[in-house]
mmCIF file of the N, C-alpha and C atoms, coordinates in Angstrom:
data_MODEL
# 
_entry.id   MODEL 
# 
loop_
_atom_site.group_PDB 
_atom_site.id 
_atom_site.type_symbol 
_atom_site.label_atom_id 
_atom_site.label_alt_id 
_atom_site.label_comp_id 
_atom_site.label_asym_id 
_atom_site.label_entity_id 
_atom_site.label_seq_id 
_atom_site.pdbx_PDB_ins_code 
_atom_site.Cartn_x 
_atom_site.Cartn_y 
_atom_site.Cartn_z 
_atom_site.occupancy 
_atom_site.B_iso_or_equiv 
_atom_site.pdbx_formal_charge 
_atom_site.auth_seq_id 
_atom_site.auth_comp_id 
_atom_site.auth_asym_id 
_atom_site.auth_atom_id 
_atom_site.pdbx_PDB_model_num 
ATOM 1   N N  . MET A 1 1  ? 21.900 -63.258  45.556 1.00 0.00 ? 1  MET A N  1 
ATOM 2   C CA . MET A 1 1  ? 21.400 -64.541  45.607 1.00 0.00 ? 1  MET A CA 1 
ATOM 3   C C  . MET A 1 1  ? 20.216 -64.636  44.611 1.00 0.00 ? 1  MET A C  1 
ATOM 4   N N  . TYR A 1 2  ? 20.118 -65.870  44.129 1.00 0.00 ? 2  TYR A N  1 
ATOM 5   C CA . TYR A 1 2  ? 18.997 -66.062  43.134 1.00 0.00 ? 2  TYR A CA 1 
ATOM 6   C C  . TYR A 1 2  ? 18.351 -67.427  43.421 1.00 0.00 ? 2  TYR A C  1 
ATOM 7   N N  . GLU A 1 3  ? 17.147 -67.552  42.964 1.00 0.00 ? 3  GLU A N  1 
ATOM 8   C CA . GLU A 1 3  ? 16.420 -68.826  43.230 1.00 0.00 ? 3  GLU A CA 1 
ATOM 9   C C  . GLU A 1 3  ? 17.284 -70.066  42.745 1.00 0.00 ? 3  GLU A C  1 
ATOM 10  N N  . GLY A 1 4  ? 17.427 -71.009  43.564 1.00 0.00 ? 4  GLY A N  1 
ATOM 11  C CA . GLY A 1 4  ? 18.241 -72.218  43.201 1.00 0.00 ? 4  GLY A CA 1 
ATOM 12  C C  . GLY A 1 4  ? 19.572 -72.129  43.653 1.00 0.00 ? 4  GLY A C  1 
ATOM 13  N N  . ASP A 1 5  ? 20.040 -71.002  44.153 1.00 0.00 ? 5  ASP A N  1 
ATOM 14  C CA . ASP A 1 5  ? 21.458 -70.911  44.704 1.00 0.00 ? 5  ASP A CA 1 
ATOM 15  C C  . ASP A 1 5  ? 21.537 -71.672  45.996 1.00 0.00 ? 5  ASP A C  1 
ATOM 16  N N  . TYR A 1 6  ? 22.790 -72.221  46.360 1.00 0.00 ? 6  TYR A N  1 
ATOM 17  C CA . TYR A 1 6  ? 22.964 -72.865  47.588 1.00 0.00 ? 6  TYR A CA 1 
ATOM 18  C C  . TYR A 1 6  ? 23.824 -71.871  48.484 1.00 0.00 ? 6  TYR A C  1 
ATOM 19  N N  . LEU A 1 7  ? 23.552 -71.931  49.717 1.00 0.00 ? 7  LEU A N  1 
ATOM 20  C CA . LEU A 1 7  ? 24.287 -71.120  50.658 1.00 0.00 ? 7  LEU A CA 1 
ATOM 21  C C  . LEU A 1 7  ? 24.398 -71.642  52.021 1.00 0.00 ? 7  LEU A C  1 
ATOM 22  N N  . ILE A 1 8  ? 25.399 -71.367  52.763 1.00 0.00 ? 8  ILE A N  1 
ATOM 23  C CA . ILE A 1 8  ? 25.553 -71.768  54.091 1.00 0.00 ? 8  ILE A CA 1 
ATOM 24  C C  . ILE A 1 8  ? 24.993 -70.660  54.914 1.00 0.00 ? 8  ILE A C  1 
ATOM 25  N N  . ALA A 1 9  ? 24.040 -70.927  55.849 1.00 0.00 ? 9  ALA A N  1 
ATOM 26  C CA . ALA A 1 9  ? 23.393 -69.885  56.688 1.00 0.00 ? 9  ALA A CA 1 
ATOM 27  C C  . ALA A 1 9  ? 23.497 -70.300  58.114 1.00 0.00 ? 9  ALA A C  1 
ATOM 28  N N  . HIS A 1 10 ? 23.562 -69.292  58.974 1.00 0.00 ? 10 HIS A N  1 
ATOM 29  C CA . HIS A 1 10 ? 23.538 -69.485  60.451 1.00 0.00 ? 10 HIS A CA 1 
ATOM 30  C C  . HIS A 1 10 ? 22.687 -68.414  61.086 1.00 0.00 ? 10 HIS A C  1 
ATOM 31  N N  . THR A 1 11 ? 21.688 -68.854  61.787 1.00 0.00 ? 11 THR A N  1 
ATOM 32  C CA . THR A 1 11 ? 20.549 -68.010  62.437 1.00 0.00 ? 11 THR A CA 1 
ATOM 33  C C  . THR A 1 11 ? 20.180 -66.857  61.458 1.00 0.00 ? 11 THR A C  1 
ATOM 34  N N  . GLY A 1 12 ? 19.941 -67.189  60.220 1.00 0.00 ? 12 GLY A N  1 
ATOM 35  C CA . GLY A 1 12 ? 19.380 -66.307  59.269 1.00 0.00 ? 12 GLY A CA 1 
ATOM 36  C C  . GLY A 1 12 ? 20.333 -65.480  58.372 1.00 0.00 ? 12 GLY A C  1 
ATOM 37  N N  . TYR A 1 13 ? 21.657 -65.577  58.730 1.00 0.00 ? 13 TYR A N  1 
ATOM 38  C CA . TYR A 1 13 ? 22.685 -64.852  57.974 1.00 0.00 ? 13 TYR A CA 1 
ATOM 39  C C  . TYR A 1 13 ? 23.447 -65.721  57.137 1.00 0.00 ? 13 TYR A C  1 
ATOM 40  N N  . ALA A 1 14 ? 23.496 -65.257  55.859 1.00 0.00 ? 14 ALA A N  1 
ATOM 41  C CA . ALA A 1 14 ? 24.348 -66.026  54.824 1.00 0.00 ? 14 ALA A CA 1 
ATOM 42  C C  . ALA A 1 14 ? 25.808 -66.019  55.186 1.00 0.00 ? 14 ALA A C  1 
ATOM 43  N N  . ILE A 1 15 ? 26.478 -67.089  55.235 1.00 0.00 ? 15 ILE A N  1 
ATOM 44  C CA . ILE A 1 15 ? 27.893 -67.159  55.543 1.00 0.00 ? 15 ILE A CA 1 
ATOM 45  C C  . ILE A 1 15 ? 28.696 -67.223  54.329 1.00 0.00 ? 15 ILE A C  1 
ATOM 46  N N  . GLU A 1 16 ? 28.245 -68.124  53.372 1.00 0.00 ? 16 GLU A N  1 
ATOM 47  C CA . GLU A 1 16 ? 28.905 -68.127  52.069 1.00 0.00 ? 16 GLU A CA 1 
ATOM 48  C C  . GLU A 1 16 ? 28.015 -68.777  51.049 1.00 0.00 ? 16 GLU A C  1 
ATOM 49  N N  . LYS A 1 17 ? 28.227 -68.317  49.761 1.00 0.00 ? 17 LYS A N  1 
ATOM 50  C CA . LYS A 1 17 ? 27.536 -68.917  48.593 1.00 0.00 ? 17 LYS A CA 1 
ATOM 51  C C  . LYS A 1 17 ? 28.432 -69.989  48.037 1.00 0.00 ? 17 LYS A C  1 
ATOM 52  N N  . LEU A 1 18 ? 27.705 -71.071  47.677 1.00 0.00 ? 18 LEU A N  1 
ATOM 53  C CA . LEU A 1 18 ? 28.454 -72.279  47.166 1.00 0.00 ? 18 LEU A CA 1 
ATOM 54  C C  . LEU A 1 18 ? 28.058 -72.519  45.647 1.00 0.00 ? 18 LEU A C  1 
ATOM 55  N N  . ASP A 1 19 ? 29.046 -73.023  44.862 1.00 0.00 ? 19 ASP A N  1 
ATOM 56  C CA . ASP A 1 19 ? 28.604 -73.488  43.569 1.00 0.00 ? 19 ASP A CA 1 
ATOM 57  C C  . ASP A 1 19 ? 27.960 -74.869  43.712 1.00 0.00 ? 19 ASP A C  1 
ATOM 58  N N  . ILE A 1 20 ? 27.309 -75.287  42.677 1.00 0.00 ? 20 ILE A N  1 
ATOM 59  C CA . ILE A 1 20 ? 26.542 -76.536  42.771 1.00 0.00 ? 20 ILE A CA 1 
ATOM 60  C C  . ILE A 1 20 ? 27.370 -77.716  43.135 1.00 0.00 ? 20 ILE A C  1 
ATOM 61  N N  . GLU A 1 21 ? 28.579 -77.885  42.643 1.00 0.00 ? 21 GLU A N  1 
ATOM 62  C CA . GLU A 1 21 ? 29.420 -79.018  42.895 1.00 0.00 ? 21 GLU A CA 1 
ATOM 63  C C  . GLU A 1 21 ? 29.909 -79.016  44.461 1.00 0.00 ? 21 GLU A C  1 
ATOM 64  N N  . GLU A 1 22 ? 30.265 -77.874  44.898 1.00 0.00 ? 22 GLU A N  1 
ATOM 65  C CA . GLU A 1 22 ? 30.676 -77.713  46.294 1.00 0.00 ? 22 GLU A CA 1 
ATOM 66  C C  . GLU A 1 22 ? 29.519 -78.019  47.157 1.00 0.00 ? 22 GLU A C  1 
ATOM 67  N N  . ALA A 1 23 ? 28.255 -77.523  46.839 1.00 0.00 ? 23 ALA A N  1 
ATOM 68  C CA . ALA A 1 23 ? 27.157 -77.834  47.594 1.00 0.00 ? 23 ALA A CA 1 
ATOM 69  C C  . ALA A 1 23 ? 26.824 -79.254  47.666 1.00 0.00 ? 23 ALA A C  1 
ATOM 70  N N  . LYS A 1 24 ? 26.918 -79.924  46.581 1.00 0.00 ? 24 LYS A N  1 
ATOM 71  C CA . LYS A 1 24 ? 26.685 -81.485  46.564 1.00 0.00 ? 24 LYS A CA 1 
ATOM 72  C C  . LYS A 1 24 ? 27.624 -82.249  47.370 1.00 0.00 ? 24 LYS A C  1 
ATOM 73  N N  . GLU A 1 25 ? 28.994 -81.753  47.258 1.00 0.00 ? 25 GLU A N  1 
ATOM 74  C CA . GLU A 1 25 ? 30.056 -82.454  48.112 1.00 0.00 ? 25 GLU A CA 1 
ATOM 75  C C  . GLU A 1 25 ? 29.673 -82.241  49.647 1.00 0.00 ? 25 GLU A C  1 
ATOM 76  N N  . ARG A 1 26 ? 29.399 -81.045  49.990 1.00 0.00 ? 26 ARG A N  1 
ATOM 77  C CA . ARG A 1 26 ? 29.059 -80.794  51.466 1.00 0.00 ? 26 ARG A CA 1 
ATOM 78  C C  . ARG A 1 26 ? 27.884 -81.553  51.849 1.00 0.00 ? 26 ARG A C  1 
ATOM 79  N N  . LEU A 1 27 ? 26.837 -81.594  50.996 1.00 0.00 ? 27 LEU A N  1 
ATOM 80  C CA . LEU A 1 27 ? 25.717 -82.399  51.455 1.00 0.00 ? 27 LEU A CA 1 
ATOM 81  C C  . LEU A 1 27 ? 26.056 -83.827  51.606 1.00 0.00 ? 27 LEU A C  1 
ATOM 82  N N  . LYS A 1 28 ? 26.902 -84.378  50.746 1.00 0.00 ? 28 LYS A N  1 
ATOM 83  C CA . LYS A 1 28 ? 27.328 -85.750  50.874 1.00 0.00 ? 28 LYS A CA 1 
ATOM 84  C C  . LYS A 1 28 ? 28.107 -86.015  52.140 1.00 0.00 ? 28 LYS A C  1 
ATOM 85  N N  . LEU A 1 29 ? 28.913 -85.049  52.411 1.00 0.00 ? 29 LEU A N  1 
ATOM 86  C CA . LEU A 1 29 ? 29.733 -85.193  53.742 1.00 0.00 ? 29 LEU A CA 1 
ATOM 87  C C  . LEU A 1 29 ? 28.774 -85.192  54.971 1.00 0.00 ? 29 LEU A C  1 
ATOM 88  N N  . TRP A 1 30 ? 27.836 -84.289  54.983 1.00 0.00 ? 30 TRP A N  1 
ATOM 89  C CA . TRP A 1 30 ? 26.822 -84.164  56.050 1.00 0.00 ? 30 TRP A CA 1 
ATOM 90  C C  . TRP A 1 30 ? 26.101 -85.514  56.215 1.00 0.00 ? 30 TRP A C  1 
ATOM 91  N N  . GLU A 1 31 ? 25.668 -86.059  55.051 1.00 0.00 ? 31 GLU A N  1 
ATOM 92  C CA . GLU A 1 31 ? 24.924 -87.339  55.072 1.00 0.00 ? 31 GLU A CA 1 
ATOM 93  C C  . GLU A 1 31 ? 25.764 -88.425  55.717 1.00 0.00 ? 31 GLU A C  1 
ATOM 94  N N  . GLU A 1 32 ? 27.008 -88.523  55.263 1.00 0.00 ? 32 GLU A N  1 
ATOM 95  C CA . GLU A 1 32 ? 28.013 -89.517  55.840 1.00 0.00 ? 32 GLU A CA 1 
ATOM 96  C C  . GLU A 1 32 ? 28.213 -89.266  57.345 1.00 0.00 ? 32 GLU A C  1 
ATOM 97  N N  . TYR A 1 33 ? 28.277 -88.042  57.778 1.00 0.00 ? 33 TYR A N  1 
ATOM 98  C CA . TYR A 1 33 ? 28.586 -87.808  59.143 1.00 0.00 ? 33 TYR A CA 1 
ATOM 99  C C  . TYR A 1 33 ? 27.263 -88.144  60.023 1.00 0.00 ? 33 TYR A C  1 
ATOM 100 N N  . LEU A 1 34 ? 26.138 -87.847  59.457 1.00 0.00 ? 34 LEU A N  1 
ATOM 101 C CA . LEU A 1 34 ? 24.921 -88.124  60.231 1.00 0.00 ? 34 LEU A CA 1 
ATOM 102 C C  . LEU A 1 34 ? 24.654 -89.702  60.330 1.00 0.00 ? 34 LEU A C  1 
ATOM 103 N N  . ALA A 1 35 ? 25.034 -90.490  59.231 1.00 0.00 ? 35 ALA A N  1 
ATOM 104 C CA . ALA A 1 35 ? 24.936 -91.863  59.251 1.00 0.00 ? 35 ALA A CA 1 
ATOM 105 C C  . ALA A 1 35 ? 25.920 -92.337  60.269 1.00 0.00 ? 35 ALA A C  1 
ATOM 106 N N  . TYR A 1 36 ? 27.153 -91.865  60.465 1.00 0.00 ? 36 TYR A N  1 
ATOM 107 C CA . TYR A 1 36 ? 28.125 -92.301  61.449 1.00 0.00 ? 36 TYR A CA 1 
ATOM 108 C C  . TYR A 1 36 ? 27.534 -92.026  62.827 1.00 0.00 ? 36 TYR A C  1 
ATOM 109 N N  . LEU A 1 37 ? 26.999 -90.790  63.028 1.00 0.00 ? 37 LEU A N  1 
ATOM 110 C CA . LEU A 1 37 ? 26.415 -90.543  64.396 1.00 0.00 ? 37 LEU A CA 1 
ATOM 111 C C  . LEU A 1 37 ? 25.217 -91.526  64.719 1.00 0.00 ? 37 LEU A C  1 
ATOM 112 N N  . LYS A 1 38 ? 24.463 -91.819  63.803 1.00 0.00 ? 38 LYS A N  1 
ATOM 113 C CA . LYS A 1 38 ? 23.384 -92.671  64.010 1.00 0.00 ? 38 LYS A CA 1 
ATOM 114 C C  . LYS A 1 38 ? 23.967 -94.052  64.466 1.00 0.00 ? 38 LYS A C  1 
ATOM 115 N N  . LEU A 1 39 ? 24.909 -94.542  63.803 1.00 0.00 ? 39 LEU A N  1 
ATOM 116 C CA . LEU A 1 39 ? 25.599 -95.957  64.231 1.00 0.00 ? 39 LEU A CA 1 
ATOM 117 C C  . LEU A 1 39 ? 26.195 -95.783  65.571 1.00 0.00 ? 39 LEU A C  1 
ATOM 118 N N  . GLU A 1 40 ? 26.835 -94.623  65.818 1.00 0.00 ? 40 GLU A N  1 
ATOM 119 C CA . GLU A 1 40 ? 27.458 -94.539  67.262 1.00 0.00 ? 40 GLU A CA 1 
ATOM 120 C C  . GLU A 1 40 ? 26.551 -94.448  68.347 1.00 0.00 ? 40 GLU A C  1 
ATOM 121 N N  . THR A 1 41 ? 25.451 -93.987  68.213 1.00 0.00 ? 41 THR A N  1 
ATOM 122 C CA . THR A 1 41 ? 24.381 -93.773  69.173 1.00 0.00 ? 41 THR A CA 1 
ATOM 123 C C  . THR A 1 41 ? 23.431 -94.885  69.364 1.00 0.00 ? 41 THR A C  1 
ATOM 124 N N  . GLN A 1 42 ? 23.449 -95.899  68.513 1.00 0.00 ? 42 GLN A N  1 
ATOM 125 C CA . GLN A 1 42 ? 22.517 -97.123  68.741 1.00 0.00 ? 42 GLN A CA 1 
ATOM 126 C C  . GLN A 1 42 ? 23.151 -97.898  69.746 1.00 0.00 ? 42 GLN A C  1 
ATOM 127 N N  . PRO A 1 43 ? 22.225 -98.599  70.488 1.00 0.00 ? 43 PRO A N  1 
ATOM 128 C CA . PRO A 1 43 ? 22.650 -99.420  71.642 1.00 0.00 ? 43 PRO A CA 1 
ATOM 129 C C  . PRO A 1 43 ? 23.499 -100.648 71.039 1.00 0.00 ? 43 PRO A C  1 
ATOM 130 N N  . SER A 1 44 ? 24.507 -101.108 71.737 1.00 0.00 ? 44 SER A N  1 
ATOM 131 C CA . SER A 1 44 ? 25.286 -102.282 71.407 1.00 0.00 ? 44 SER A CA 1 
ATOM 132 C C  . SER A 1 44 ? 24.463 -103.525 71.161 1.00 0.00 ? 44 SER A C  1 
ATOM 133 N N  . GLN A 1 45 ? 24.822 -104.275 70.158 1.00 0.00 ? 45 GLN A N  1 
ATOM 134 C CA . GLN A 1 45 ? 24.087 -105.544 69.970 1.00 0.00 ? 45 GLN A CA 1 
ATOM 135 C C  . GLN A 1 45 ? 24.851 -106.651 70.570 1.00 0.00 ? 45 GLN A C  1 
ATOM 136 N N  . ALA A 1 46 ? 25.934 -106.427 71.257 1.00 0.00 ? 46 ALA A N  1 
ATOM 137 C CA . ALA A 1 46 ? 26.781 -107.460 71.772 1.00 0.00 ? 46 ALA A CA 1 
ATOM 138 C C  . ALA A 1 46 ? 25.999 -108.383 72.886 1.00 0.00 ? 46 ALA A C  1 
ATOM 139 N N  . GLN A 1 47 ? 26.264 -109.663 72.855 1.00 0.00 ? 47 GLN A N  1 
ATOM 140 C CA . GLN A 1 47 ? 25.615 -110.493 73.841 1.00 0.00 ? 47 GLN A CA 1 
ATOM 141 C C  . GLN A 1 47 ? 26.704 -111.206 74.723 1.00 0.00 ? 47 GLN A C  1 
# 
């Protein structure tokens, strides 16, 4: 591992090292998933 590397970690253990393009894609997917969860957990606006 070098400064600037991306990796997946769980409780302090590296699971895998990612290249920059894969890291960007996974971050994008997480952001989309979190946005979806936010929408799903908001109270209904129906009247």
